[in-house]
C-alpha positions in Angstrom: 33.4 -78.7 -60.6 36.7 -78.1 -58.9 36.5 -77.1 -55.3 39.0 -76.1 -52.6 38.1 -77.1 -49.1 39.2 -75.1 -46.1 38.7 -75.8 -42.4 36.9 -73.5 -40.0 39.2 -72.6 -37.1 38.4 -74.9 -34.0 35.1 -76.0 -35.5 34.8 -79.5 -36.9 31.2 -79.1 -38.0 31.8 -76.7 -40.9 33.9 -76.4 -44.0 34.6 -73.5 -46.3 34.3 -74.3 -50.0 35.8 -72.1 -52.7 34.1 -72.8 -56.1 34.7 -70.5 -59.1 36.0 -67.8 -56.8 32.8 -67.9 -54.7 32.8 -68.8 -51.0 30.4 -71.3 -49.4 30.0 -72.7 -45.9 29.3 -76.4 -45.8 27.3 -77.7 -42.7 28.4 -81.3 -41.9 26.5 -81.5 -38.7 23.0 -81.0 -40.0 22.2 -84.7 -40.1 22.9 -87.3 -37.5 22.4 -90.0 -40.1 25.3 -88.7 -42.1 27.5 -88.8 -39.0 26.5 -92.4 -38.3 27.1 -93.4 -41.9 29.8 -91.1 -43.4 29.3 -92.4 -46.9 26.0 -90.5 -47.1 28.1 -87.3 -47.3 29.1 -88.5 -50.8 25.9 -90.1 -51.8 23.4 -87.4 -50.8 23.5 -83.6 -51.5 24.8 -81.4 -48.6 23.6 -77.9 -47.7 26.0 -75.0 -48.4 25.5 -71.3 -47.7 26.9 -68.7 -50.0 29.0 -66.0 -48.3 29.6 -62.7 -50.1 31.5 -60.9 -47.3 35.1 -62.0 -47.6 35.9 -60.6 -44.1 33.6 -63.2 -42.6 35.3 -65.9 -44.4 38.8 -64.7 -43.3 37.5 -64.7 -39.7 36.3 -68.3 -40.0 39.3 -69.8 -41.6 42.9 -69.8 -40.5 46.1 -70.0 -42.6 47.4 -72.4 -39.9 44.6 -74.9 -40.4 45.8 -78.3 -41.6 44.0 -81.4 -42.5 42.5 -82.9 -39.4 44.1 -86.2 -38.4 40.9 -87.5 -36.8 41.1 -90.9 -38.4 44.6 -91.6 -37.2 43.6 -90.4 -33.7 40.6 -92.7 -33.7 42.8 -95.7 -34.4 45.5 -94.6 -31.9 42.9 -93.7 -29.3 41.1 -97.0 -29.7 44.2 -99.0 -29.4 45.2 -97.1 -26.2 41.7 -97.7 -24.9 42.0 -101.5 -25.3 45.5 -101.4 -23.8 44.4 -99.4 -20.7 41.3 -101.5 -20.3 43.5 -104.6 -20.3 45.8 -103.1 -17.7 42.9 -102.1 -15.5 41.2 -105.5 -15.8 42.5 -106.7 -12.4 40.3 -103.9 -10.8 37.3 -105.6 -12.3 36.3 -107.3 -9.0 36.1 -104.0 -7.4 34.4 -102.1 -10.2 32.2 -104.9 -11.5 28.5 -104.3 -11.9 26.6 -107.4 -10.6 23.5 -107.8 -12.8 21.9 -109.9 -15.5 22.5 -109.6 -19.3 19.1 -107.8 -19.6 20.0 -105.2 -17.0 23.4 -104.8 -18.6 21.7 -104.1 -22.0 19.6 -101.5 -20.3 22.6 -99.9 -18.7 24.4 -99.9 -22.1 21.4 -98.2 -23.7 21.6 -95.5 -21.1 25.3 -95.0 -21.9 24.5 -94.9 -25.6 21.8 -92.2 -25.1 24.2 -90.2 -22.9 26.8 -90.3 -25.7 24.3 -89.2 -28.3 23.2 -86.3 -26.0 26.8 -85.3 -25.5 27.5 -85.5 -29.3 24.4 -83.3 -29.9 25.6 -80.8 -27.4 29.0 -80.6 -29.0 27.4 -80.2 -32.4 25.2 -77.4 -31.1 28.3 -75.7 -29.5 30.0 -75.7 -32.9 26.8 -74.2 -34.4 26.5 -71.5 -31.8 30.2 -70.6 -32.2 29.8 -70.1 -36.0 26.4 -68.2 -35.5 28.3 -65.6 -33.4 30.1 -64.6 -36.6 27.5 -65.3 -39.3 23.8 -66.1 -39.3 23.4 -68.9 -41.9 19.7 -68.2 -42.1 20.4 -64.9 -43.7 22.5 -66.5 -46.5 21.2 -68.1 -49.7 21.3 -71.9 -49.4 22.2 -74.4 -52.1 22.8 -78.1 -52.2 25.7 -80.0 -53.7 27.3 -83.4 -53.9 30.8 -83.7 -52.7 33.1 -86.5 -53.9 36.0 -88.1 -52.1 39.3 -86.3 -52.7 40.9 -89.4 -54.0 40.8 -93.2 -54.0 43.2 -93.2 -51.1 40.9 -90.8 -49.2 38.0 -93.1 -49.9 39.7 -96.2 -48.6 41.1 -94.4 -45.6 37.7 -93.2 -44.6 36.2 -96.7 -45.0 39.0 -98.2 -43.0 38.8 -95.8 -40.1 35.0 -96.1 -40.0 35.0 -99.9 -40.1 37.7 -100.0 -37.5 35.8 -97.7 -35.1 32.6 -99.6 -35.8 34.2 -103.0 -35.0 35.8 -101.6 -31.8 32.5 -100.2 -30.7 30.7 -103.5 -31.3 33.5 -105.3 -29.2 33.0 -103.0 -26.3 29.2 -103.3 -26.7 29.5 -107.1 -26.3 31.9 -106.7 -23.3 29.5 -104.3 -21.7 26.7 -106.8 -21.9 28.6 -110.0 -21.1 31.1 -108.8 -18.4 30.4 -105.2 -17.6 32.3 -103.0 -15.2 32.8 -99.2 -14.8 36.0 -99.2 -16.9 34.4 -101.1 -19.8 31.4 -98.7 -19.9 33.8 -95.7 -19.8 35.7 -96.9 -22.8 32.5 -97.9 -24.6 31.6 -94.2 -24.4 35.0 -93.2 -25.7 35.0 -95.5 -28.8 31.4 -94.6 -29.6 32.4 -90.9 -29.6 35.2 -91.8 -32.0 32.8 -93.6 -34.2 30.4 -90.6 -34.4 33.2 -88.2 -35.1 34.7 -90.4 -37.9 32.0 -88.8 -40.1 34.0 -85.6 -40.3 36.7 -87.5 -42.2 34.5 -87.8 -45.3 35.1 -84.2 -46.3 38.6 -83.1 -45.5 40.8 -80.1 -46.3 42.2 -80.1 -49.8 40.9 -80.2 -53.4 37.9 -82.2 -54.5 35.1 -82.4 -57.0 31.6 -81.1 -56.3 28.3 -80.9 -58.3 25.5 -78.5 -57.5 21.9 -79.9 -57.3 19.9 -78.2 -60.0 20.6 -74.6 -61.0 23.3 -73.3 -58.6 22.1 -69.8 -58.9 18.7 -70.7 -57.5 18.5 -70.9 -53.7 17.0 -74.2 -52.5 
């Protein structure tokens, strides 16, 4: 089925889908696994909520919303992160963390947990913001598969994801082998980029969708 995807104003977690003149809200933040592995958005069904009140839809979306450039930002931000980290490397003697690789790994795990907590908090903030306008629990829920908008979109998402993943692994190794405060800081930044790359899998524009089972039956 043909589908037009709109963004929700200042809210990365949700998308508005227009299918056969019916409006649905797609929740992209319901699964941490899908944010970790963006391809699951295409492989597994996603929950959508049917909205009958067009006034609510108009409040959620904005005519000024354009396709989010998150992917380009992740590449640009990652490159800047490496550049700044290199420039600040001379400060390493002052900011170095004297410890063993085992202790460094433990510190890295603490950083990773902190980033996941931060990501969860941001995700919940988006949820609460939307809940102030519409209670999704009061809407009928369906599930559908969403396909990539195009071959170009597919390969762009794969590239940005693999780039962010590789950059994250590099900073992970740096944090264990030769850690300092600057390295740990940029490890947090690139890990956040990696987690938010998942929102690239369903972007604004036209795409194909398929409902799971009978679309008239709430799941």
